[in-house]
N, C-alpha and C positions, 0 to 999 in steps of 0.2 A: 504494500500500500504506500509506503513512504517513497519508493522509487516512482510510482505512478503520480503521486502528488508533486514530486520534483519535476516530472515532465509537464504537468499542468502549469506549474510556475514558469517553466521555460516557454511554453506556448504564450502565456500572457506577456512575458517580457519581449519575446520576438514580435508579437503582434503590436504591442504598445510602442516600443521604441523603434523597431526597424521598419515594419510594414507601413505604419502610418507615415513615417518620415519619407520612405520611398514613394509612397503614393502621392503625398503632398508636393513632392518635388518632381513629379512626372516620370518616375522611373519605369512604370509599365510601358511607356512608349519610347522613352529615350534610352533606357538601359534594360531591355526586356530580359536579357540573360540573368542579370543580377536579381531582378525582381522575381523571376521564375524560380531561381535557386532558393531564395528565402521563402517563397510561397510553398515550395515542396518541403522545405525543412519544417515549416510551420505545420503543414498537414501531417508530416511524418511524426513529429512530436505529439501532436494531438491524437493520432491513431494509436501511438504506442503508450501514451500515458493512461488513457481510459482502460484498456484491457489489463494493464498492470495493476491499476488501482482496484478494478473489479475482481481480479483474480485474488488479491489479498483479502478483499471484503468477503468474497465467496468462501475462501478458506476459513476465515473467522466464523462465518455463519455455520459452516459444516462442522467445525470443531465444537461450537456451542451445542448443536443438535446431537452430535455423537458423544462428546465427553463432558458436557455441562460445565464448561470452564468457569463461568461466573454464576452458575446455578440459576439461569433464567427459567421461568416456568416453561415447560415443554411446548405449550401452544405458542408462546411468544418466540421461542427459539425457532420453531418451524415457520412461523409467520415471517420472521426475519430472513430465513433461507429462501422462502418463496419470493419475497419482494426483491431480494438481491439477485436471484436468478432472472426475474423479470427485467431487472435493470440492464441485463445484457442485451435485451431485445432491440433497443434503439440503435446501439452500435452495430449489431449484426445486420439490422435492416438497412442502415446507411451504407455499410461496407459491401453488402451483397445486392443492393438494389431492391430489396424486399421492403419497400417504403410503407407498406401497411403496418409494419412493426414500429414505426416512428412514434406513435402515441405512447408506447411503453416508456418513454422518457419520464412520464409522470410517476413511474415506479421508483424513481430516484428519491422522491420526497420521503416516502416511508422507509426506504432503505437507509437514508442518511439519519433519519430519526432513530431507527433501530441501532445504527452504529453509535449515535450519541448516547443512547441508553446503555449500550454495551460499555462504552468508555466510562460512563458515570459509575457503573457497577465495578469496573476494574479499579477506578480511582478510589472508590469507597472501600474496596476489599470485601464486598458483600459475599458471603458464602452461607446462604440460608439452608 
C-alpha cells in the first residue's frame, strides 16, 4: 500500500508541476516529444500506483477475514473484503475497455472507510 501511495504522490507532482507548466507554455504543439514523454510517465505512474495500493488493501482485507488480525466482527471483515474487491472494478474497466464497470469507483468510499476503521483499530490495539 505504501508503494502505491508513493506512486499516487508522484502522479500528483508530475501533473501539478510538469504537465500544467508544459501545457501553459504550449509544449503539446511546440515540443510534442517532451510533452508525450511526460504524459506517458504520468499514465504509467497512475496505472501502477492504483493496483499496488489495491493489492495491499486487498491483502489486509483477506488477512482480516482469515486471521482476524484486529478482531473485527466477521460480517464487517467480509463487508470490507467485498467492497475492496469491488474497488478493483473501475481500474479493470478502464484498462480493458469494459466501461460498464466504471461506476464501481463508488466502491472506493466504503473501502476507504473500512480501511480507516481498520487503522483506528490497529492504532487503539483493540483485541476484543
